[in-house]
N, CA, C and O atoms as CSV, one atom per row, in Angstrom:
chain,resi,resn,atom,element,x,y,z
A,1,MET,N,N,10.293,7.597,4.648
A,1,MET,CA,C,9.567,8.301,5.275
A,1,MET,C,C,9.970,6.949,7.035
A,1,MET,O,O,10.345,5.809,7.310
A,2,ARG,N,N,9.581,8.059,7.567
A,2,ARG,CA,C,10.161,7.282,9.038
A,2,ARG,C,C,11.350,6.813,8.465
A,2,ARG,O,O,11.359,5.639,8.835
A,3,GLY,N,N,12.212,6.965,7.891
A,3,GLY,CA,C,13.891,5.778,7.774
A,3,GLY,C,C,13.627,4.399,6.656
A,3,GLY,O,O,14.498,3.869,5.965
A,4,TYR,N,N,12.049,3.995,6.733
A,4,TYR,CA,C,12.098,3.372,5.807
A,4,TYR,C,C,12.087,3.648,3.509
A,4,TYR,O,O,11.818,4.769,3.076
A,5,GLN,N,N,12.248,3.057,3.004
A,5,GLN,CA,C,12.809,2.895,2.372
A,5,GLN,C,C,11.187,1.819,1.154
A,5,GLN,O,O,10.806,0.659,0.995
A,6,PHE,N,N,10.727,3.580,0.517
A,6,PHE,CA,C,9.175,2.699,-0.492
A,6,PHE,C,C,9.889,2.717,-1.451
A,6,PHE,O,O,10.895,3.425,-1.394
A,7,TYR,N,N,9.565,1.816,-2.852
A,7,TYR,CA,C,9.541,1.173,-4.165
A,7,TYR,C,C,8.227,1.103,-5.084
A,7,TYR,O,O,7.502,0.196,-5.492
A,8,ARG,N,N,8.270,2.433,-5.209
A,8,ARG,CA,C,7.458,2.599,-6.759
A,8,ARG,C,C,7.234,1.994,-7.877
A,8,ARG,O,O,8.071,1.925,-8.777
A,9,GLN,N,N,5.922,1.431,-7.934
A,9,GLN,CA,C,5.841,0.520,-9.164
A,9,GLN,C,C,6.694,-0.438,-9.059
A,9,GLN,O,O,7.526,-0.726,-9.919
A,10,LYS,N,N,6.470,-1.229,-7.535
A,10,LYS,CA,C,6.830,-2.216,-7.683
A,10,LYS,C,C,6.564,-3.783,-8.084
A,10,LYS,O,O,5.345,-3.941,-8.036
A,11,PRO,N,N,7.082,-4.761,-8.385
A,11,PRO,CA,C,6.439,-6.079,-9.810
A,11,PRO,C,C,6.475,-6.920,-8.293
A,11,PRO,O,O,7.600,-6.983,-7.798
A,12,ILE,N,N,5.489,-7.492,-7.600
A,12,ILE,CA,C,5.811,-8.577,-6.918
A,12,ILE,C,C,4.371,-9.599,-7.920
A,12,ILE,O,O,3.274,-9.355,-8.423
A,13,LEU,N,N,5.015,-10.419,-7.798
A,13,LEU,CA,C,4.120,-11.532,-8.112
A,13,LEU,C,C,4.047,-11.570,-9.385
A,13,LEU,O,O,5.128,-11.797,-9.929
A,14,ASP,N,N,2.914,-11.392,-10.258
A,14,ASP,CA,C,2.453,-11.196,-11.933
A,14,ASP,C,C,2.076,-9.445,-11.607
A,14,ASP,O,O,1.774,-8.885,-12.661
A,15,TYR,N,N,2.047,-8.759,-10.713
A,15,TYR,CA,C,1.447,-7.832,-11.031
A,15,TYR,C,C,2.708,-6.629,-10.419
A,15,TYR,O,O,3.812,-7.061,-10.086
A,16,ILE,N,N,2.390,-5.132,-10.329
A,16,ILE,CA,C,3.024,-3.959,-9.932
A,16,ILE,C,C,1.844,-3.443,-9.112
A,16,ILE,O,O,0.650,-3.576,-9.381
A,17,VAL,N,N,2.455,-2.761,-7.944
A,17,VAL,CA,C,1.571,-2.250,-6.726
A,17,VAL,C,C,2.556,-1.082,-6.854
A,17,VAL,O,O,3.723,-1.026,-7.242
A,18,ASP,N,N,1.646,-0.124,-6.374
A,18,ASP,CA,C,1.933,1.304,-6.743
A,18,ASP,C,C,3.179,1.825,-5.816
A,18,ASP,O,O,3.978,2.640,-6.279
A,19,PHE,N,N,3.348,1.142,-4.030
A,19,PHE,CA,C,4.552,1.498,-3.463
A,19,PHE,C,C,4.337,0.242,-2.984
A,19,PHE,O,O,3.275,-0.376,-3.065
A,20,TYR,N,N,5.706,-0.266,-2.306
A,20,TYR,CA,C,6.660,-0.865,-1.516
A,20,TYR,C,C,7.386,-1.179,-0.252
A,20,TYR,O,O,8.563,-1.153,-0.612
A,21,CYS,N,N,7.373,-1.366,0.594
A,21,CYS,CA,C,8.151,-1.383,1.663
A,21,CYS,C,C,8.855,-2.812,2.157
A,21,CYS,O,O,8.258,-3.416,3.048
A,22,SER,N,N,9.792,-3.252,1.760
A,22,SER,CA,C,10.221,-4.433,1.974
A,22,SER,C,C,10.179,-4.944,3.492
A,22,SER,O,O,9.701,-6.023,3.844
A,23,LYS,N,N,10.874,-3.795,4.500
A,23,LYS,CA,C,11.546,-4.066,5.636
A,23,LYS,C,C,9.804,-4.309,6.533
A,23,LYS,O,O,9.795,-5.243,7.334
A,24,LEU,N,N,8.472,-3.512,6.379
A,24,LEU,CA,C,7.048,-3.442,6.636
A,24,LEU,C,C,6.864,-4.396,5.935
A,24,LEU,O,O,5.912,-5.139,6.176
A,25,ASP,N,N,7.492,-4.575,5.159
A,25,ASP,CA,C,6.047,-6.246,4.026
A,25,ASP,C,C,4.666,-5.628,3.992
A,25,ASP,O,O,3.598,-6.216,4.157
A,26,LEU,N,N,4.919,-4.008,3.686
A,26,LEU,CA,C,3.979,-3.467,3.188
A,26,LEU,C,C,3.401,-2.491,1.279
A,26,LEU,O,O,4.159,-1.639,0.816
A,27,VAL,N,N,2.505,-2.741,0.775
A,27,VAL,CA,C,1.734,-2.123,-0.004
A,27,VAL,C,C,1.329,-1.335,0.751
A,27,VAL,O,O,0.967,-1.456,1.921
A,28,ILE,N,N,1.406,0.016,-0.300
A,28,ILE,CA,C,0.339,1.308,-0.289
A,28,ILE,C,C,-0.233,0.980,-1.608
A,28,ILE,O,O,0.668,0.561,-2.335
A,29,GLU,N,N,-1.221,1.002,-2.122
A,29,GLU,CA,C,-2.098,1.490,-3.293
A,29,GLU,C,C,-3.549,2.187,-3.498
A,29,GLU,O,O,-4.701,1.846,-3.229
A,30,ILE,N,N,-2.937,3.350,-4.116
A,30,ILE,CA,C,-3.421,4.460,-4.377
A,30,ILE,C,C,-5.048,4.020,-5.719
A,30,ILE,O,O,-5.122,3.938,-6.945
A,31,ASP,N,N,-5.799,3.897,-4.861
A,31,ASP,CA,C,-7.087,3.217,-5.559
A,31,ASP,C,C,-7.625,4.709,-6.548
A,31,ASP,O,O,-7.682,5.814,-6.010
A,32,GLY,N,N,-7.866,4.566,-7.541
A,32,GLY,CA,C,-8.600,5.978,-8.626
A,32,GLY,C,C,-8.979,4.811,-9.751
A,32,GLY,O,O,-8.847,3.588,-9.791
A,33,ILE,N,N,-9.577,5.939,-10.744
A,33,ILE,CA,C,-10.538,6.198,-11.561
A,33,ILE,C,C,-10.350,4.253,-12.648
A,33,ILE,O,O,-11.149,3.542,-13.256
A,34,SER,N,N,-9.051,4.184,-12.372
A,34,SER,CA,C,-8.494,3.073,-13.112
A,34,SER,C,C,-8.947,1.540,-11.955
A,34,SER,O,O,-8.455,0.477,-12.332
A,35,HIS,N,N,-9.574,1.502,-11.027
A,35,HIS,CA,C,-9.705,0.693,-9.773
A,35,HIS,C,C,-11.297,0.391,-10.362
A,35,HIS,O,O,-11.945,-0.628,-10.125
A,36,ILE,N,N,-11.759,1.602,-11.222
A,36,ILE,CA,C,-13.438,1.241,-10.883
A,36,ILE,C,C,-13.586,-0.045,-11.868
A,36,ILE,O,O,-12.653,-0.611,-12.438
A,37,GLY,N,N,-14.741,-0.326,-11.930
A,37,GLY,CA,C,-15.302,-1.691,-12.216
A,37,GLY,C,C,-13.929,-3.249,-11.802
A,37,GLY,O,O,-14.355,-4.390,-11.985
A,38,GLU,N,N,-12.360,-3.067,-11.263
A,38,GLU,CA,C,-11.600,-3.886,-11.545
A,38,GLU,C,C,-11.664,-4.652,-10.016
A,38,GLU,O,O,-10.830,-5.389,-9.490
A,39,GLU,N,N,-13.029,-4.165,-9.503
A,39,GLU,CA,C,-13.364,-4.445,-7.836
A,39,GLU,C,C,-12.300,-6.047,-7.804
A,39,GLU,O,O,-11.190,-6.121,-7.277
A,40,VAL,N,N,-12.928,-7.026,-8.418
A,40,VAL,CA,C,-12.909,-8.516,-8.403
A,40,VAL,C,C,-11.185,-8.740,-8.469
A,40,VAL,O,O,-10.495,-9.421,-7.711
A,41,GLU,N,N,-10.846,-8.080,-9.413
A,41,GLU,CA,C,-9.556,-8.267,-9.966
A,41,GLU,C,C,-8.427,-7.604,-8.972
A,41,GLU,O,O,-7.341,-8.152,-8.789
A,42,ASP,N,N,-8.646,-6.876,-8.606
A,42,ASP,CA,C,-8.256,-6.286,-6.805
A,42,ASP,C,C,-8.424,-7.088,-5.717
A,42,ASP,O,O,-7.508,-7.183,-4.901
A,43,LYS,N,N,-9.230,-7.555,-5.604
A,43,LYS,CA,C,-9.724,-8.327,-4.658
A,43,LYS,C,C,-8.372,-9.908,-4.605
A,43,LYS,O,O,-7.561,-10.310,-3.771
A,44,GLU,N,N,-8.818,-10.363,-6.057
A,44,GLU,CA,C,-7.732,-11.451,-6.093
A,44,GLU,C,C,-6.219,-11.019,-5.846
A,44,GLU,O,O,-5.387,-11.372,-5.011
A,45,ARG,N,N,-6.199,-10.275,-6.716
A,45,ARG,CA,C,-4.523,-10.088,-6.781
A,45,ARG,C,C,-3.798,-9.474,-5.255
A,45,ARG,O,O,-2.617,-9.617,-4.936
A,46,GLN,N,N,-5.111,-8.611,-4.274
A,46,GLN,CA,C,-4.131,-8.256,-2.884
A,46,GLN,C,C,-4.563,-9.718,-2.466
A,46,GLN,O,O,-3.770,-10.081,-1.598
A,47,SER,N,N,-5.577,-10.793,-2.747
A,47,SER,CA,C,-5.772,-11.865,-2.002
A,47,SER,C,C,-4.268,-12.774,-2.103
A,47,SER,O,O,-3.817,-13.422,-1.158
A,48,LYS,N,N,-3.718,-12.679,-3.249
A,48,LYS,CA,C,-2.356,-13.725,-3.112
A,48,LYS,C,C,-1.271,-12.703,-3.037
A,48,LYS,O,O,-0.296,-13.200,-2.473
A,49,ILE,N,N,-1.104,-11.687,-3.326
A,49,ILE,CA,C,0.123,-11.160,-2.143
A,49,ILE,C,C,0.021,-11.400,-1.096
A,49,ILE,O,O,1.010,-11.886,-0.548
A,50,GLU,N,N,-1.267,-11.174,-0.263
A,50,GLU,CA,C,-1.136,-10.745,1.139
A,50,GLU,C,C,-1.133,-12.744,1.886
A,50,GLU,O,O,-1.155,-13.236,3.014
A,51,ASN,N,N,-1.096,-13.274,0.494
A,51,ASN,CA,C,-0.409,-14.905,1.081
A,51,ASN,C,C,0.396,-14.992,1.356
A,51,ASN,O,O,0.654,-15.887,2.161
A,52,LEU,N,N,1.725,-13.833,0.733
A,52,LEU,CA,C,3.291,-14.333,0.812
A,52,LEU,C,C,3.519,-12.961,2.093
A,52,LEU,O,O,4.553,-12.302,2.202
A,53,GLY,N,N,2.061,-12.766,3.091
A,53,GLY,CA,C,2.485,-11.955,4.460
A,53,GLY,C,C,2.991,-10.816,4.164
A,53,GLY,O,O,3.739,-10.380,5.040
A,54,ILE,N,N,2.787,-9.782,2.711
A,54,ILE,CA,C,2.473,-8.625,3.535
A,54,ILE,C,C,1.273,-8.423,3.038
A,54,ILE,O,O,0.621,-9.110,2.251
A,55,GLU,N,N,0.824,-6.568,4.005
A,55,GLU,CA,C,-0.116,-6.284,4.025
A,55,GLU,C,C,0.043,-4.679,3.009
A,55,GLU,O,O,0.951,-4.019,2.504
A,56,PHE,N,N,-1.970,-4.603,3.169
A,56,PHE,CA,C,-1.776,-3.855,2.050
A,56,PHE,C,C,-2.614,-2.110,3.122
A,56,PHE,O,O,-3.526,-1.962,3.936
A,57,LEU,N,N,-2.021,-1.569,2.721
A,57,LEU,CA,C,-2.702,0.337,2.636
A,57,LEU,C,C,-3.741,0.903,1.680
A,57,LEU,O,O,-3.116,1.771,1.071
A,58,ARG,N,N,-4.345,0.893,1.455
A,58,ARG,CA,C,-5.852,1.512,-0.145
A,58,ARG,C,C,-5.789,2.823,0.294
A,58,ARG,O,O,-5.667,3.186,1.465
A,59,ILE,N,N,-5.871,3.476,-0.629
A,59,ILE,CA,C,-6.094,4.754,0.221
A,59,ILE,C,C,-6.417,5.717,-1.116
A,59,ILE,O,O,-5.417,6.057,-1.749
A,60,PRO,N,N,-7.505,6.111,-1.526
A,60,PRO,CA,C,-8.241,6.686,-2.238
A,60,PRO,C,C,-7.425,7.563,-2.986
A,60,PRO,O,O,-6.978,8.415,-2.218
A,61,ASP,N,N,-6.920,7.782,-4.475
A,61,ASP,CA,C,-6.814,9.415,-5.305
A,61,ASP,C,C,-7.014,10.328,-4.670
A,61,ASP,O,O,-6.174,11.157,-4.322
A,62,ASN,N,N,-8.351,10.319,-4.376
A,62,ASN,CA,C,-8.828,12.209,-4.146
A,62,ASN,C,C,-8.320,12.369,-2.908
A,62,ASN,O,O,-8.486,13.586,-2.828
A,63,GLU,N,N,-7.839,12.075,-1.907
A,63,GLU,CA,C,-7.516,11.344,-0.455
A,63,GLU,C,C,-5.934,12.418,-0.512
A,63,GLU,O,O,-5.577,13.473,0.011
A,64,VAL,N,N,-5.240,11.250,-1.619
A,64,VAL,CA,C,-3.868,12.116,-1.674
A,64,VAL,C,C,-3.867,13.421,-2.813
A,64,VAL,O,O,-2.970,14.258,-2.906
A,65,LYS,N,N,-5.124,13.360,-3.654
A,65,LYS,CA,C,-4.674,14.938,-4.313
A,65,LYS,C,C,-5.055,15.773,-3.200
A,65,LYS,O,O,-4.328,16.743,-2.982
A,66,GLU,N,N,-6.212,15.557,-2.334
A,66,GLU,CA,C,-6.734,16.710,-1.792
A,66,GLU,C,C,-6.339,17.345,-0.038
A,66,GLU,O,O,-6.263,18.426,0.545
A,67,ASN,N,N,-6.191,16.049,0.223
A,67,ASN,CA,C,-5.457,16.320,1.715
A,67,ASN,C,C,-4.263,15.275,1.851
A,67,ASN,O,O,-4.332,14.332,2.639
A,68,MET,N,N,-3.163,15.505,1.031
A,68,MET,CA,C,-1.505,14.656,0.950
A,68,MET,C,C,-1.163,14.848,2.610
A,68,MET,O,O,-0.746,13.793,3.086
A,69,ASP,N,N,-1.266,16.204,3.810
A,69,ASP,CA,C,-0.953,16.107,5.084
A,69,ASP,C,C,-1.402,14.715,5.712
A,69,ASP,O,O,-0.739,13.872,6.316
A,70,GLY,N,N,-3.174,14.771,5.260
A,70,GLY,CA,C,-4.152,13.949,6.096
A,70,GLY,C,C,-3.927,11.944,5.829
A,70,GLY,O,O,-4.296,11.036,6.575
A,71,VAL,N,N,-3.349,11.885,4.770
A,71,VAL,CA,C,-2.232,10.710,4.075
A,71,VAL,C,C,-1.204,10.268,4.537
A,71,VAL,O,O,-0.941,9.090,4.782
A,72,TYR,N,N,-0.522,11.244,4.692
A,72,TYR,CA,C,0.912,11.055,5.802
A,72,TYR,C,C,1.044,10.549,6.923
A,72,TYR,O,O,1.856,9.915,7.598
A,73,GLN,N,N,-0.279,11.126,6.974
A,73,GLN,CA,C,-0.389,10.699,8.752
A,73,GLN,C,C,-1.165,9.939,8.782
A,73,GLN,O,O,-1.479,9.725,9.953
A,74,VAL,N,N,-2.037,8.994,7.678
A,74,VAL,CA,C,-2.275,7.589,8.049
A,74,VAL,C,C,-1.266,7.091,7.855
A,74,VAL,O,O,-1.056,6.493,8.910
A,75,ILE,N,N,-0.193,6.850,7.007
A,75,ILE,CA,C,0.885,6.132,7.047
A,75,ILE,C,C,2.095,6.186,8.061
A,75,ILE,O,O,2.976,5.368,8.326
A,76,VAL,N,N,1.896,7.072,8.388
A,76,VAL,CA,C,3.144,7.374,9.615
A,76,VAL,C,C,2.131,6.160,11.358
A,76,VAL,O,O,2.541,5.657,12.404
A,77,GLU,N,N,0.767,6.263,10.645
A,77,GLU,CA,C,0.163,6.202,12.481
A,77,GLU,C,C,0.149,4.438,11.905
A,77,GLU,O,O,0.142,3.566,12.774
A,78,TRP,N,N,0.147,4.017,10.351
A,78,TRP,CA,C,0.252,2.340,10.216
A,78,TRP,C,C,1.399,1.633,10.573
A,78,TRP,O,O,1.584,0.432,10.772
A,79,ILE,N,N,2.464,3.039,10.637
A,79,ILE,CA,C,3.922,2.309,11.068
A,79,ILE,C,C,4.464,2.197,12.333
A,79,ILE,O,O,5.169,1.323,12.840
A,80,GLU,N,N,3.970,3.332,12.795
A,80,GLU,CA,C,3.732,3.147,14.333
A,80,GLU,C,C,3.538,1.648,15.041
A,80,GLU,O,O,4.380,0.874,15.495
A,81,ILE,N,N,1.969,1.545,14.942
A,81,ILE,CA,C,1.427,-0.013,14.793
A,81,ILE,C,C,2.353,-0.864,14.748
A,81,ILE,O,O,2.951,-1.333,15.716
A,82,HIS,N,N,2.535,-1.131,13.491
A,82,HIS,CA,C,3.179,-2.302,12.795
A,82,HIS,C,C,4.429,-2.356,13.006
A,82,HIS,O,O,5.005,-3.425,13.208
A,83,GLU,N,N,5.190,-0.880,12.983
A,83,GLU,CA,C,6.623,-1.443,13.020
A,83,GLU,C,C,6.693,-2.220,14.300
A,83,GLU,O,O,6.220,-3.287,13.908
A,84,SER,N,N,6.880,-2.341,15.164
A,84,SER,CA,C,7.094,-3.086,16.269
A,84,SER,C,C,7.131,-4.849,16.210
A,84,SER,O,O,8.052,-5.532,16.659
A,85,ASN,N,N,5.957,-5.344,15.576
A,85,ASN,CA,C,5.897,-6.319,14.743
A,85,ASN,C,C,7.317,-6.874,14.003
A,85,ASN,O,O,8.068,-7.835,14.171
A,86,LYS,N,N,7.252,-5.745,13.115
A,86,LYS,CA,C,8.570,-6.540,12.363
A,86,LYS,C,C,10.696,-6.203,12.255
A,86,LYS,O,O,11.630,-6.464,11.497
A,87,ASN,N,N,10.427,-5.459,13.635
A,87,ASN,CA,C,11.709,-5.655,13.820
A,87,ASN,C,C,12.248,-6.424,14.897
A,87,ASN,O,O,13.466,-6.565,15.006
């Protein structure tokens, strides 16, 4: 995406994130039914990973299923805003 490599199911610390781009220090998490009831654990996990300087972009899975073009646009806009800080 925009020349950046994203890795799927990437281990970070003791966790596995959905997608990770090391050049952007960005995790993309797709939040679906498996996250229901796991909000406290998700917040703790995210906090530990963010302490490494990695940012999170959380996307509801229904958006991925129903509006992939919109999801793509959200990610591209995030990259455009943040990439100048990473280069």
